[in-house]
N, CA, C and O atoms as CSV, one atom per row, in Angstrom:
chain,resi,resn,atom,element,x,y,z
A,1,MET,N,N,-31.344,-8.583,-38.874
A,1,MET,CA,C,-31.932,-8.504,-36.890
A,1,MET,C,C,-31.104,-7.919,-36.409
A,1,MET,O,O,-30.558,-7.334,-37.345
A,2,LYS,N,N,-30.528,-7.627,-35.355
A,2,LYS,CA,C,-29.562,-6.241,-34.514
A,2,LYS,C,C,-29.172,-7.133,-33.119
A,2,LYS,O,O,-29.994,-7.788,-32.478
A,3,ALA,N,N,-28.152,-7.043,-32.893
A,3,ALA,CA,C,-27.306,-8.041,-30.948
A,3,ALA,C,C,-26.057,-7.137,-31.060
A,3,ALA,O,O,-25.648,-6.392,-31.952
A,4,SER,N,N,-25.645,-7.436,-29.961
A,4,SER,CA,C,-25.120,-6.743,-29.862
A,4,SER,C,C,-23.105,-7.930,-29.422
A,4,SER,O,O,-23.132,-9.113,-29.085
A,5,VAL,N,N,-22.075,-7.301,-29.550
A,5,VAL,CA,C,-20.732,-8.009,-29.566
A,5,VAL,C,C,-20.719,-8.310,-27.955
A,5,VAL,O,O,-20.596,-7.382,-27.155
A,6,LYS,N,N,-20.910,-10.233,-27.365
A,6,LYS,CA,C,-20.403,-10.809,-26.447
A,6,LYS,C,C,-19.266,-10.763,-26.165
A,6,LYS,O,O,-18.666,-10.111,-25.310
A,7,GLU,N,N,-18.887,-11.603,-27.031
A,7,GLU,CA,C,-17.259,-12.332,-26.958
A,7,GLU,C,C,-15.783,-11.710,-28.902
A,7,GLU,O,O,-16.128,-12.160,-29.994
A,8,ILE,N,N,-14.931,-11.120,-28.859
A,8,ILE,CA,C,-13.698,-11.325,-29.222
A,8,ILE,C,C,-13.526,-12.819,-28.998
A,8,ILE,O,O,-13.694,-13.363,-27.907
A,9,GLN,N,N,-13.111,-13.553,-30.330
A,9,GLN,CA,C,-11.683,-14.489,-29.897
A,9,GLN,C,C,-10.637,-15.033,-31.720
A,9,GLN,O,O,-10.898,-15.045,-32.923
A,10,ASP,N,N,-9.818,-15.275,-31.097
A,10,ASP,CA,C,-8.906,-15.329,-31.770
A,10,ASP,C,C,-9.020,-14.437,-33.153
A,10,ASP,O,O,-9.358,-14.600,-34.326
A,11,SER,N,N,-8.476,-13.281,-32.197
A,11,SER,CA,C,-7.362,-12.769,-33.027
A,11,SER,C,C,-8.648,-11.895,-33.980
A,11,SER,O,O,-8.279,-11.341,-35.016
A,12,GLY,N,N,-10.361,-11.800,-33.509
A,12,GLY,CA,C,-11.280,-11.478,-34.315
A,12,GLY,C,C,-11.662,-12.323,-35.120
A,12,GLY,O,O,-12.458,-11.922,-35.969
A,13,LYS,N,N,-11.214,-13.890,-35.159
A,13,LYS,CA,C,-11.584,-14.149,-36.444
A,13,LYS,C,C,-12.695,-15.620,-36.424
A,13,LYS,O,O,-12.715,-16.614,-37.150
A,14,VAL,N,N,-13.978,-15.003,-34.662
A,14,VAL,CA,C,-15.038,-15.726,-33.783
A,14,VAL,C,C,-15.189,-14.100,-32.979
A,14,VAL,O,O,-14.721,-13.277,-32.192
A,15,ILE,N,N,-16.293,-14.489,-33.969
A,15,ILE,CA,C,-17.780,-13.331,-32.599
A,15,ILE,C,C,-18.582,-13.896,-32.436
A,15,ILE,O,O,-19.211,-14.497,-33.306
A,16,VAL,N,N,-18.834,-13.878,-31.150
A,16,VAL,CA,C,-19.946,-14.143,-30.028
A,16,VAL,C,C,-20.954,-13.007,-30.375
A,16,VAL,O,O,-20.510,-11.992,-30.912
A,17,LEU,N,N,-22.128,-13.104,-30.134
A,17,LEU,CA,C,-22.919,-11.888,-30.316
A,17,LEU,C,C,-23.932,-12.540,-29.101
A,17,LEU,O,O,-24.076,-13.757,-28.983
A,18,ASP,N,N,-24.923,-11.090,-27.814
A,18,ASP,CA,C,-25.342,-11.659,-27.503
A,18,ASP,C,C,-26.410,-12.651,-27.909
A,18,ASP,O,O,-26.383,-13.381,-26.918
A,19,ASP,N,N,-27.155,-13.066,-28.552
A,19,ASP,CA,C,-27.956,-13.924,-29.364
A,19,ASP,C,C,-28.106,-15.009,-28.943
A,19,ASP,O,O,-29.109,-15.627,-28.586
A,20,GLY,N,N,-26.554,-15.367,-29.009
A,20,GLY,CA,C,-26.010,-16.689,-28.264
A,20,GLY,C,C,-25.520,-17.133,-29.450
A,20,GLY,O,O,-25.306,-18.320,-29.205
A,21,SER,N,N,-25.018,-16.828,-31.249
A,21,SER,CA,C,-24.559,-16.670,-31.968
A,21,SER,C,C,-23.466,-16.581,-32.194
A,21,SER,O,O,-22.965,-15.569,-31.704
A,22,THR,N,N,-22.702,-17.300,-32.829
A,22,THR,CA,C,-20.872,-17.844,-32.739
A,22,THR,C,C,-20.978,-17.246,-34.870
A,22,THR,O,O,-21.778,-17.733,-35.668
A,23,TRP,N,N,-19.762,-15.983,-35.258
A,23,TRP,CA,C,-19.895,-16.338,-36.329
A,23,TRP,C,C,-18.297,-16.472,-37.008
A,23,TRP,O,O,-17.454,-15.917,-36.303
A,24,SER,N,N,-17.944,-16.895,-37.829
A,24,SER,CA,C,-16.322,-16.858,-37.771
A,24,SER,C,C,-16.152,-15.665,-39.591
A,24,SER,O,O,-16.940,-15.467,-40.516
A,25,VAL,N,N,-15.156,-15.325,-39.390
A,25,VAL,CA,C,-14.232,-14.387,-39.453
A,25,VAL,C,C,-13.239,-14.590,-40.889
A,25,VAL,O,O,-12.162,-15.183,-40.821
A,26,SER,N,N,-13.585,-14.214,-41.728
A,26,SER,CA,C,-11.481,-14.472,-42.410
A,26,SER,C,C,-10.888,-13.292,-42.627
A,26,SER,O,O,-11.209,-12.108,-42.731
A,27,SER,N,N,-9.458,-14.286,-42.684
A,27,SER,CA,C,-8.389,-13.601,-41.294
A,27,SER,C,C,-8.235,-11.976,-42.420
A,27,SER,O,O,-7.435,-11.215,-41.877
A,28,PHE,N,N,-8.721,-11.462,-43.561
A,28,PHE,CA,C,-8.173,-10.462,-43.617
A,28,PHE,C,C,-9.401,-9.512,-42.656
A,28,PHE,O,O,-9.340,-8.374,-42.192
A,29,ASP,N,N,-10.137,-10.220,-42.631
A,29,ASP,CA,C,-11.408,-9.191,-41.812
A,29,ASP,C,C,-11.617,-9.125,-40.662
A,29,ASP,O,O,-12.339,-8.311,-40.087
A,30,ALA,N,N,-10.685,-10.424,-39.982
A,30,ALA,CA,C,-10.296,-10.328,-38.784
A,30,ALA,C,C,-9.519,-9.287,-38.519
A,30,ALA,O,O,-9.346,-8.944,-37.350
A,31,PHE,N,N,-8.922,-8.614,-39.574
A,31,PHE,CA,C,-7.767,-6.969,-38.900
A,31,PHE,C,C,-9.301,-5.688,-38.545
A,31,PHE,O,O,-9.358,-4.592,-37.987
A,32,ASN,N,N,-9.851,-6.168,-38.905
A,32,ASN,CA,C,-10.926,-5.165,-38.081
A,32,ASN,C,C,-11.358,-5.236,-36.722
A,32,ASN,O,O,-10.960,-4.616,-35.736
A,33,THR,N,N,-12.578,-6.427,-36.898
A,33,THR,CA,C,-13.104,-7.077,-36.191
A,33,THR,C,C,-12.050,-7.401,-34.302
A,33,THR,O,O,-12.582,-7.696,-33.231
A,34,ARG,N,N,-11.108,-7.271,-34.470
A,34,ARG,CA,C,-10.039,-7.991,-33.523
A,34,ARG,C,C,-10.004,-6.425,-33.190
A,34,ARG,O,O,-8.990,-6.072,-32.588
A,35,MET,N,N,-10.753,-5.628,-33.421
A,35,MET,CA,C,-11.199,-3.774,-32.877
A,35,MET,C,C,-12.346,-3.704,-32.328
A,35,MET,O,O,-12.437,-2.855,-31.441
A,36,TRP,N,N,-13.368,-4.386,-32.586
A,36,TRP,CA,C,-14.227,-4.817,-32.375
A,36,TRP,C,C,-14.853,-4.888,-30.404
A,36,TRP,O,O,-14.394,-5.855,-29.796
A,37,MET,N,N,-15.358,-4.380,-29.957
A,37,MET,CA,C,-15.739,-4.474,-28.541
A,37,MET,C,C,-16.813,-5.052,-28.352
A,37,MET,O,O,-17.762,-5.333,-29.084
A,38,ARG,N,N,-16.519,-5.249,-27.017
A,38,ARG,CA,C,-17.969,-5.805,-26.294
A,38,ARG,C,C,-18.833,-4.351,-25.944
A,38,ARG,O,O,-18.565,-3.208,-25.577
A,39,PHE,N,N,-20.711,-5.604,-26.500
A,39,PHE,CA,C,-21.191,-4.978,-26.386
A,39,PHE,C,C,-21.238,-3.029,-27.569
A,39,PHE,O,O,-21.343,-1.890,-27.113
A,40,ASP,N,N,-21.104,-3.485,-29.080
A,40,ASP,CA,C,-20.915,-3.022,-29.998
A,40,ASP,C,C,-21.452,-3.289,-30.778
A,40,ASP,O,O,-21.050,-4.015,-31.688
A,41,SER,N,N,-23.139,-2.520,-30.637
A,41,SER,CA,C,-24.358,-2.772,-32.016
A,41,SER,C,C,-24.008,-3.211,-33.523
A,41,SER,O,O,-23.249,-2.723,-34.360
A,42,ILE,N,N,-24.957,-4.450,-33.536
A,42,ILE,CA,C,-23.898,-5.257,-35.026
A,42,ILE,C,C,-25.404,-5.588,-35.616
A,42,ILE,O,O,-26.304,-6.255,-35.105
A,43,GLU,N,N,-25.376,-5.160,-36.378
A,43,GLU,CA,C,-26.683,-6.041,-37.580
A,43,GLU,C,C,-26.575,-7.164,-38.864
A,43,GLU,O,O,-26.005,-6.897,-39.921
A,44,ILE,N,N,-27.156,-8.317,-38.603
A,44,ILE,CA,C,-26.719,-9.132,-38.989
A,44,ILE,C,C,-27.640,-9.317,-40.456
A,44,ILE,O,O,-28.866,-9.330,-40.340
A,45,ASN,N,N,-27.214,-9.414,-41.409
A,45,ASN,CA,C,-27.645,-9.944,-42.705
A,45,ASN,C,C,-27.097,-10.671,-43.569
A,45,ASN,O,O,-26.545,-10.133,-44.528
A,46,PHE,N,N,-27.116,-11.939,-43.446
A,46,PHE,CA,C,-27.250,-12.915,-44.254
A,46,PHE,C,C,-25.913,-13.435,-43.839
A,46,PHE,O,O,-25.699,-13.737,-42.664
A,47,ASN,N,N,-25.132,-13.531,-44.644
A,47,ASN,CA,C,-23.604,-13.924,-44.384
A,47,ASN,C,C,-22.645,-12.317,-43.931
A,47,ASN,O,O,-21.544,-12.214,-44.471
A,48,LYS,N,N,-23.181,-10.925,-42.791
A,48,LYS,CA,C,-22.179,-9.708,-43.382
A,48,LYS,C,C,-22.871,-9.398,-41.860
A,48,LYS,O,O,-24.052,-9.279,-41.533
A,49,LEU,N,N,-21.227,-9.298,-40.833
A,49,LEU,CA,C,-21.820,-8.388,-40.099
A,49,LEU,C,C,-22.127,-7.027,-39.861
A,49,LEU,O,O,-21.614,-7.074,-38.743
A,50,THR,N,N,-22.507,-5.888,-39.936
A,50,THR,CA,C,-22.223,-4.699,-39.988
A,50,THR,C,C,-22.339,-4.093,-38.680
A,50,THR,O,O,-23.366,-4.271,-38.026
A,51,ASN,N,N,-21.200,-3.262,-38.150
A,51,ASN,CA,C,-20.764,-2.472,-36.721
A,51,ASN,C,C,-21.164,-1.153,-37.174
A,51,ASN,O,O,-20.632,-0.218,-37.772
A,52,LEU,N,N,-22.565,-1.485,-36.551
A,52,LEU,CA,C,-23.219,-0.108,-36.014
A,52,LEU,C,C,-22.764,1.015,-34.934
A,52,LEU,O,O,-22.903,2.235,-35.023
A,53,SER,N,N,-22.332,0.453,-34.164
A,53,SER,CA,C,-20.916,0.997,-33.136
A,53,SER,C,C,-19.581,1.915,-34.056
A,53,SER,O,O,-19.347,3.104,-33.836
A,54,ARG,N,N,-19.071,1.350,-34.746
A,54,ARG,CA,C,-17.656,2.113,-35.712
A,54,ARG,C,C,-18.038,1.399,-37.071
A,54,ARG,O,O,-17.662,0.402,-37.688
A,55,GLY,N,N,-19.505,2.976,-37.319
A,55,GLY,CA,C,-18.808,3.758,-39.483
A,55,GLY,C,C,-19.853,3.133,-39.365
A,55,GLY,O,O,-20.670,3.981,-39.724
A,56,ASN,N,N,-20.636,1.899,-39.018
A,56,ASN,CA,C,-21.322,0.788,-40.328
A,56,ASN,C,C,-19.966,-0.455,-41.301
A,56,ASN,O,O,-20.315,-1.001,-42.348
A,57,GLN,N,N,-18.526,-0.688,-40.701
A,57,GLN,CA,C,-18.156,-1.121,-40.917
A,57,GLN,C,C,-18.842,-2.582,-40.995
A,57,GLN,O,O,-19.675,-2.873,-40.136
A,58,THR,N,N,-18.416,-3.758,-42.286
A,58,THR,CA,C,-19.473,-4.434,-42.716
A,58,THR,C,C,-18.036,-5.865,-42.768
A,58,THR,O,O,-17.233,-5.854,-43.701
A,59,VAL,N,N,-17.995,-6.407,-42.212
A,59,VAL,CA,C,-16.915,-8.073,-43.001
A,59,VAL,C,C,-18.092,-8.914,-42.708
A,59,VAL,O,O,-18.856,-8.863,-41.744
A,60,ASP,N,N,-18.085,-9.859,-43.941
A,60,ASP,CA,C,-18.417,-11.136,-44.874
A,60,ASP,C,C,-18.426,-12.203,-43.651
A,60,ASP,O,O,-17.264,-12.576,-43.490
A,61,ALA,N,N,-19.393,-12.901,-42.628
A,61,ALA,CA,C,-19.259,-13.930,-41.621
A,61,ALA,C,C,-20.081,-15.254,-42.155
A,61,ALA,O,O,-20.726,-15.446,-43.186
A,62,ARG,N,N,-19.719,-16.272,-40.760
A,62,ARG,CA,C,-20.448,-17.283,-41.017
A,62,ARG,C,C,-20.788,-17.937,-39.503
A,62,ARG,O,O,-20.110,-18.032,-38.480
A,63,ARG,N,N,-21.875,-18.259,-39.774
A,63,ARG,CA,C,-22.587,-18.611,-38.585
A,63,ARG,C,C,-21.586,-19.706,-38.337
A,63,ARG,O,O,-20.728,-19.673,-39.219
A,64,VAL,N,N,-21.405,-20.548,-37.568
A,64,VAL,CA,C,-20.938,-21.615,-37.003
A,64,VAL,C,C,-21.752,-21.989,-35.881
A,64,VAL,O,O,-21.465,-22.983,-35.214
């Protein structure tokens, strides 16, 4: 499934996507996700988010 970044919260620890889902990201991966931008294209695969707009950067995430 694909979606786009709507909002980055808590210095990259929380990602809100335009499909209405909210994802919690580990502090380790938040180092990368805090650089993600609104409208970046994201592929959702179980508990992984892959930013297709940033060189297929993948992080572990948990839907909240």
